[in-house]
C-alpha positions, 0 to 999 in steps of 0.5 A: 161593538159589533160594528156592522152597517145597520146596527143601532143602539138607543140610550136614555140620555139624562142628568140632573143638576141641583134644581135642573133635570134633562132626560131624553133618548138618543140613538146611535146607529152604523151607517155606512163605511169608508176608506179614509186617507190613512188607507184604512176602512172605518164604519160611519157611526151617527149619534152622540154617544161621547161628548158632542160628536155626532158622527165618527169614524171607528174600526175594530182591528181584528188581530189585536180586538183595539178599537180606533177612532180616526181623527184629523188632528194630532200627530196621527190620523187615528187613535187607540180608542179601547181595547176589547182585550183589555184586562183590568188595570191595563192602561192604553191610548190617551190613559184610558184604563180598564177599571172593572170586569163583570158578568151581567145579565143584559136583556136577559142574556148573561155577558161580560161587561168591561168598564173603562175610565180616561185618566183625567178630571173629571173622569169619563166612564164607558162600559162595554158588554161582549155582544152589545158594545156600549151599554153605559157612559157617564161624561162629566163636564166641568162648566166654568159657570158651575163650580161642580162637574155634572154627569152626563149619563147614557144608559143603554135601553134598546139594541138592534145587533145583527137584525136581533133586537133587544129592549124597547125602542121608543121615541117618547122622552122619558118623564 
């Protein structure tokens, strides 16, 4: 994250299945904020980064650094999605585990990256980089037509964070 109105992330979305390959760019953008029925403010994020979700509502608790996603199903109106303070091995929320913490260089800037996995089959992975947000997401879909789970991968190629731009924004699909 940071979740600020106007912040934008562009990902190269791709997957390969035997003789078929799909590849395009998708964009996520914080477009506003709203007060939800539980009395808490959430940022409105448009774009497909997690499964089929096009619009989602998220907030970061400033005292715990936990990321919450608003939902209209289940016993609570929000679920604990991730924790920015998680340490390797920590498990929280809906069986999400911090599996790795690394120092990386992203767009020429050294930063800390944390990878999270949902303890389910097939296992989705999401990697956050400090100051950038989600930099990689790998979500596997177990389709009954195809017996092998196929990974859908999102790799960060561009970010506009607090009016600073990193990488290259493009509208041309990769070859």
